[in-house]
N, C-alpha and C positions, 0 to 999 in steps of 0.2 A: 493535471496529471504528476504522479508523484515520480515517476521514472527516469531515468538520466535519458539520454538520446540513444547513448550506443550501450548495447548489452554488456562489452566488455566492462565498461566505465560504472557498473552498477555498484552503489556503496551500502553497507550495512544499513545507513539510515535510510533508503530508499524501501528496502526488506521492511525494517520496522516500521514504517509510515504506510506501506501498503497493506501490512499486518492489521493494523490500527482503522485504516478506512473499512477494510474487509470484515471486521468485527463490528465497526458502526453499522455499516449497511447490513449486517445479518441482523443486529440488534434492531434497527429500523422495520424491517422486514417481519419481525416476529410480535410487533405491536398490535 
């Protein structure tokens, strides 16, 4: 899981990694 345990402690990198993961998942679904 890319997310930190506490919502208040989310870092920019968490959002970046989540976006990359979502993009990868979406691309796999389109195959």
